[in-house]
C-alpha positions as CSV (number, residue, x, y, z in Angstrom):
1,X,-56.1,-9.3,-37.9
2,X,-57.5,-12.8,-37.9
3,X,-57.9,-14.9,-34.7
4,X,-59.2,-18.4,-34.4
5,X,-61.4,-18.9,-31.3
6,X,-62.3,-22.1,-29.7
7,X,-66.1,-21.8,-29.7
8,X,-67.6,-24.4,-27.4
9,X,-71.3,-23.4,-27.4
10,X,-71.0,-22.0,-23.9
11,X,-71.4,-18.4,-22.6
12,X,-67.6,-17.8,-22.0
13,X,-66.4,-18.5,-25.5
14,X,-69.4,-16.6,-27.0
15,X,-68.5,-13.4,-24.9
16,X,-64.9,-13.8,-25.8
17,X,-65.8,-13.8,-29.5
18,X,-67.8,-10.6,-29.1
19,X,-65.0,-8.9,-27.2
20,X,-62.5,-9.8,-29.8
21,X,-64.8,-8.5,-32.5
22,X,-65.3,-5.2,-30.6
23,X,-61.5,-4.9,-30.4
24,X,-61.2,-5.1,-34.2
25,X,-60.2,-8.7,-34.7
26,X,-61.6,-10.8,-37.5
27,X,-62.9,-13.8,-35.5
28,X,-63.2,-17.3,-36.9
29,X,-64.5,-20.1,-34.7
30,X,-63.5,-23.7,-34.2
31,X,-65.8,-26.2,-32.5
32,X,-64.1,-29.3,-31.3
33,X,-66.6,-32.1,-31.7
34,X,-66.6,-35.1,-29.4
35,X,-70.1,-36.3,-30.2
36,X,-72.5,-34.0,-28.3
37,X,-75.3,-32.9,-30.7
38,X,-76.6,-30.3,-28.2
39,X,-73.3,-28.6,-27.7
40,X,-72.6,-28.6,-31.4
41,X,-76.0,-27.1,-32.1
42,X,-75.3,-24.3,-29.5
43,X,-72.0,-23.6,-31.1
44,X,-73.5,-23.4,-34.6
45,X,-76.3,-21.1,-33.4
46,X,-73.9,-18.8,-31.5
47,X,-71.6,-18.5,-34.5
48,X,-74.5,-17.6,-36.7
49,X,-75.7,-14.9,-34.2
50,X,-72.1,-13.5,-33.9
51,X,-71.5,-13.6,-37.7
52,X,-68.5,-15.9,-37.2
53,X,-67.5,-18.4,-39.7
54,X,-67.4,-21.8,-37.8
55,X,-65.3,-24.8,-38.5
56,X,-66.1,-28.1,-36.9
57,X,-63.3,-30.6,-36.2
58,X,-63.9,-34.1,-34.8
59,X,-61.3,-34.7,-32.1
60,X,-62.7,-38.0,-30.7
61,X,-59.7,-40.1,-31.8
62,X,-57.1,-37.6,-30.4
63,X,-59.1,-37.3,-27.2
64,X,-59.2,-41.1,-26.8
65,X,-55.5,-41.5,-27.4
66,X,-54.1,-38.6,-25.4
67,X,-56.7,-38.1,-22.7
68,X,-59.3,-40.9,-22.1
69,X,-56.9,-43.9,-22.2
70,X,-54.2,-42.2,-20.1
71,X,-56.9,-41.0,-17.6
72,X,-58.0,-44.6,-17.1
73,X,-54.4,-45.9,-16.7
74,X,-53.6,-43.1,-14.3
75,X,-56.5,-44.0,-12.0
76,X,-55.6,-47.7,-12.1
77,X,-52.1,-46.7,-10.9
78,X,-53.6,-45.1,-7.9
79,X,-53.1,-41.5,-9.2
80,X,-55.5,-38.5,-9.4
81,X,-55.3,-37.2,-13.0
82,X,-56.8,-33.9,-14.2
83,X,-58.2,-34.6,-17.8
84,X,-58.4,-30.9,-18.7
85,X,-54.8,-30.3,-18.0
86,X,-53.9,-33.4,-20.1
87,X,-56.2,-32.3,-22.9
88,X,-55.3,-28.6,-23.2
89,X,-51.8,-28.8,-24.7
90,X,-52.1,-32.2,-26.5
91,X,-55.6,-31.9,-28.0
92,X,-57.5,-28.6,-27.7
93,X,-54.7,-26.1,-28.2
94,X,-52.9,-28.4,-30.7
95,X,-56.0,-28.4,-32.8
96,X,-56.4,-24.7,-32.5
97,X,-52.8,-24.0,-33.6
98,X,-53.1,-26.5,-36.5
99,X,-56.3,-25.0,-37.8
100,X,-55.1,-21.4,-37.3
101,X,-52.1,-22.1,-39.5
102,X,-54.4,-23.5,-42.2
103,X,-56.7,-20.4,-42.2
104,X,-53.9,-17.9,-41.8
105,X,-54.8,-16.8,-38.3
106,X,-51.9,-15.2,-36.4
107,X,-53.6,-15.7,-33.0
108,X,-55.7,-18.3,-31.2
109,X,-58.2,-17.5,-28.4
110,X,-60.4,-19.3,-25.8
111,X,-62.8,-18.3,-23.1
112,X,-60.5,-19.3,-20.2
113,X,-60.2,-17.0,-17.2
114,X,-56.5,-16.2,-17.3
115,X,-54.2,-13.6,-19.0
116,X,-51.4,-13.6,-21.5
117,X,-48.8,-10.8,-21.8
118,X,-45.6,-10.7,-23.9
119,X,-45.6,-14.4,-24.3
120,X,-46.2,-15.1,-20.6
121,X,-49.2,-16.8,-18.9
122,X,-50.7,-15.0,-15.8
123,X,-53.6,-15.5,-13.3
124,X,-56.9,-13.8,-14.1
125,X,-57.9,-10.7,-12.3
126,X,-60.9,-12.4,-10.8
127,X,-62.0,-15.1,-8.3
128,X,-62.4,-17.7,-11.0
129,X,-58.8,-17.9,-12.2
130,X,-58.2,-20.9,-14.6
131,X,-54.4,-20.4,-15.1
132,X,-53.8,-23.7,-13.2
133,X,-55.6,-25.6,-16.0
134,X,-53.3,-24.1,-18.6
135,X,-50.0,-24.9,-16.9
136,X,-48.8,-27.4,-19.4
137,X,-49.4,-25.3,-22.6
138,X,-46.3,-25.1,-24.8
139,X,-44.5,-21.8,-25.0
140,X,-45.4,-21.5,-28.7
141,X,-49.1,-22.0,-27.8
142,X,-49.0,-19.3,-25.1
143,X,-47.2,-16.8,-27.4
144,X,-50.2,-16.9,-29.9
145,X,-52.9,-17.0,-27.3
146,X,-55.5,-14.3,-26.5
147,X,-57.6,-14.6,-23.4
148,X,-60.3,-11.8,-23.5
149,X,-61.9,-12.8,-20.2
150,X,-58.9,-12.5,-18.0
151,X,-60.0,-9.1,-16.6
152,X,-63.5,-10.1,-15.7
153,X,-65.5,-11.9,-13.1
154,X,-67.9,-14.6,-14.2
155,X,-70.9,-12.4,-13.1
156,X,-69.6,-9.7,-15.4
157,X,-69.3,-12.1,-18.3
158,X,-72.9,-13.3,-17.7
159,X,-74.1,-9.7,-17.7
160,X,-72.2,-8.9,-20.9
161,X,-73.8,-12.0,-22.6
162,X,-77.2,-10.7,-21.7
163,X,-76.4,-7.2,-22.9
164,X,-75.1,-8.6,-26.2
165,X,-78.2,-10.7,-26.7
166,X,-76.1,-13.9,-27.0
167,X,-78.5,-16.9,-27.4
168,X,-76.6,-19.0,-24.7
169,X,-76.5,-16.2,-22.1
170,X,-78.4,-18.2,-19.6
171,X,-76.8,-21.6,-20.4
172,X,-75.5,-23.3,-17.2
173,X,-71.8,-23.7,-16.8
174,X,-70.4,-27.1,-17.6
175,X,-68.9,-28.6,-14.5
176,X,-68.4,-32.2,-15.5
177,X,-65.7,-33.9,-17.4
178,X,-66.7,-33.4,-21.1
179,X,-66.3,-37.1,-22.0
180,X,-68.2,-38.3,-18.9
181,X,-71.3,-36.1,-19.0
182,X,-73.1,-38.1,-16.3
183,X,-70.3,-37.4,-13.9
184,X,-70.0,-41.2,-13.0
185,X,-66.3,-41.6,-13.7
186,X,-66.2,-44.8,-11.6
187,X,-68.8,-46.4,-13.8
188,X,-67.1,-45.0,-16.9
189,X,-63.7,-46.5,-15.9
190,X,-65.4,-49.8,-15.1
191,X,-66.9,-50.0,-18.5
192,X,-63.5,-49.5,-20.2
193,X,-61.1,-51.6,-18.1
194,X,-60.7,-54.4,-15.6
195,X,-60.8,-52.5,-12.4
196,X,-59.2,-53.7,-9.1
197,X,-61.5,-55.4,-6.7
198,X,-61.8,-55.1,-2.9
199,X,-58.7,-54.4,-0.8
200,X,-57.6,-53.4,2.6
201,X,-57.8,-50.0,4.4
202,X,-54.6,-49.7,6.5
203,X,-54.1,-47.4,9.4
204,X,-50.9,-47.4,11.5
205,X,-49.8,-50.6,9.7
206,X,-53.1,-52.4,10.8
207,X,-55.9,-53.5,8.6
208,X,-59.1,-51.8,9.8
209,X,-61.5,-52.4,7.0
210,X,-62.1,-53.1,3.3
211,X,-62.5,-50.8,0.3
212,X,-64.3,-51.6,-3.0
213,X,-61.5,-50.6,-5.4
214,X,-58.6,-48.1,-5.4
215,X,-60.1,-46.3,-8.4
216,X,-62.9,-45.1,-6.2
217,X,-60.6,-43.0,-3.9
218,X,-58.1,-40.2,-4.1
219,X,-55.6,-38.8,-1.6
220,X,-57.2,-36.5,0.9
221,X,-60.6,-38.0,0.6
222,X,-62.4,-38.9,3.9
223,X,-63.6,-42.4,4.5
224,X,-67.1,-42.9,6.0
225,X,-67.5,-43.3,9.7
226,X,-65.1,-42.8,12.6
227,X,-62.2,-44.8,14.0
228,X,-61.6,-44.4,17.7
229,X,-63.8,-41.3,17.4
230,X,-61.6,-39.7,14.8
231,X,-62.1,-39.1,11.1
232,X,-59.7,-40.8,8.8
233,X,-58.5,-39.7,5.3
234,X,-56.7,-41.4,2.4
235,X,-53.0,-40.6,2.6
236,X,-51.6,-43.1,0.1
237,X,-52.9,-45.5,-2.6
238,X,-50.8,-48.6,-3.2
239,X,-51.9,-50.3,-6.5
240,X,-49.3,-53.0,-6.3
241,X,-50.9,-54.4,-3.0
242,X,-54.4,-53.0,-3.6
243,X,-54.1,-51.2,-0.2
244,X,-55.4,-47.7,0.8
245,X,-53.4,-46.2,3.6
246,X,-55.3,-43.9,6.0
247,X,-54.1,-41.0,8.2
248,X,-55.5,-38.4,10.5
249,X,-56.2,-34.9,9.1
250,X,-53.1,-33.4,10.6
251,X,-50.9,-36.0,9.0
252,X,-52.0,-35.2,5.4
253,X,-50.0,-32.0,5.3
254,X,-46.6,-32.0,3.5
255,X,-43.8,-29.5,3.1
256,X,-42.0,-31.3,0.3
257,X,-43.5,-32.0,-3.1
258,X,-41.7,-33.8,-6.0
259,X,-42.9,-33.1,-9.5
260,X,-42.2,-35.0,-12.7
261,X,-42.5,-34.0,-16.4
262,X,-42.2,-30.3,-15.5
263,X,-43.2,-28.0,-18.3
264,X,-41.4,-24.6,-18.0
265,X,-43.1,-21.5,-19.4
266,X,-39.9,-19.5,-18.7
267,X,-36.3,-20.3,-19.5
268,X,-35.5,-23.2,-17.3
269,X,-33.6,-22.0,-14.3
270,X,-30.2,-23.5,-13.5
271,X,-30.5,-22.8,-9.7
272,X,-33.2,-22.7,-7.1
273,X,-35.8,-20.0,-7.4
274,X,-38.5,-18.6,-5.2
275,X,-42.2,-18.9,-6.0
276,X,-45.5,-20.3,-4.8
277,X,-47.2,-23.6,-5.5
278,X,-50.7,-24.8,-6.1
279,X,-51.3,-28.6,-5.9
280,X,-55.0,-28.5,-6.8
281,X,-57.5,-26.2,-8.4
282,X,-58.5,-24.2,-5.4
283,X,-58.8,-20.5,-4.7
284,X,-57.0,-20.3,-1.4
285,X,-54.1,-22.8,-1.2
286,X,-50.9,-21.4,-2.8
287,X,-48.0,-21.2,-0.2
288,X,-44.7,-19.6,-0.9
289,X,-41.9,-22.1,-1.7
290,X,-38.4,-22.7,-3.0
291,X,-38.2,-24.6,-6.3
292,X,-35.2,-26.8,-7.0
293,X,-34.8,-28.0,-10.7
294,X,-33.4,-31.5,-10.9
295,X,-32.5,-33.7,-13.9
296,X,-34.8,-35.3,-16.4
297,X,-37.7,-32.9,-15.9
298,X,-37.9,-33.4,-12.1
299,X,-38.5,-30.5,-9.8
300,X,-38.4,-30.6,-6.0
301,X,-40.4,-28.0,-4.0
302,X,-40.0,-27.1,-0.4
303,X,-43.0,-25.1,1.0
304,X,-43.0,-22.5,3.8
305,X,-46.5,-23.7,4.8
306,X,-47.5,-27.3,4.5
307,X,-49.9,-28.2,1.6
308,X,-52.8,-30.5,2.2
309,X,-52.6,-34.0,0.7
310,X,-50.6,-33.6,-2.5
311,X,-52.0,-36.4,-4.6
312,X,-49.8,-38.5,-7.0
313,X,-50.7,-37.7,-10.6
314,X,-52.4,-34.4,-9.8
315,X,-50.9,-31.3,-11.3
316,X,-48.7,-29.0,-9.3
317,X,-48.2,-25.4,-10.7
318,X,-45.5,-22.9,-9.8
319,X,-46.2,-19.2,-9.8
320,X,-44.1,-16.1,-9.4
321,X,-46.6,-13.5,-8.2
322,X,-49.3,-13.8,-10.9
323,X,-47.1,-15.4,-13.6
324,X,-47.3,-19.1,-14.3
325,X,-43.7,-20.5,-14.3
326,X,-44.8,-24.0,-15.3
327,X,-46.4,-27.2,-14.1
328,X,-46.0,-30.9,-13.9
329,X,-47.4,-34.0,-12.1
330,X,-46.9,-34.8,-8.5
331,X,-44.8,-37.9,-7.8
């Protein structure tokens, strides 16, 4: 049976390809090109080594429209966007589905650390779970998705890559935003848009200092120095007044989170349900909660333990045990 794999040129997708081949699948690769000659060359070499037919699709225009431009706009609104979560359903997996249909592949696959089962999306059985990043996939995308790495730790995948002789076995993991390879997102935004200038730091309704632009800060971030011998953190960003509101550490924690544009991966419940919530891509923060579906894609969540600094624009994901129920953006 044919499967179309997103082959990035990295170790994870390469091992995923070999595991799928070993399981009896006919694997075809798709490299999503955004203009990196080095990554493209790695993908071509890996596909040649694995004996995988590789298609190359330039997605620069889709990435600009659906990820890059919204990413800039979100930061200028004082939000904290996650570009991978924006990209996955709208660009990456949309391209995989489109090409899979063209080549007659029943399934798509990636090297993400998560699991799928009977049309549901689940956490990986490892410490490097990436299900949070897939929370906004469409149901029809999840139903066709194979995730061969969901049972393995990263160290095990590295070891398999070495044992398979894969050319990119020792290639470092990519930690940066793919379209900002130098990691300087502040400079990148400044080259693309008119950024806000200096504004006030406000604590307890009093101006206590100046900042260099709201796009340089996110909720929960500590500001330099001490105020009355206490550390202060960003608790709110107000783009309309160009102010950054500060708070003490203990005042960052919230027990109510409002989420917009919620994407359900189960039939949308009509009444409140129990679950757990993750408001950032961490390994440890996922308290139990009650989820109250509202109108127009809004979900209200009350947590049993307070969550730290939920940031406007960041993704919030709801789980039931290991299953992803869905995700949206914090209001």
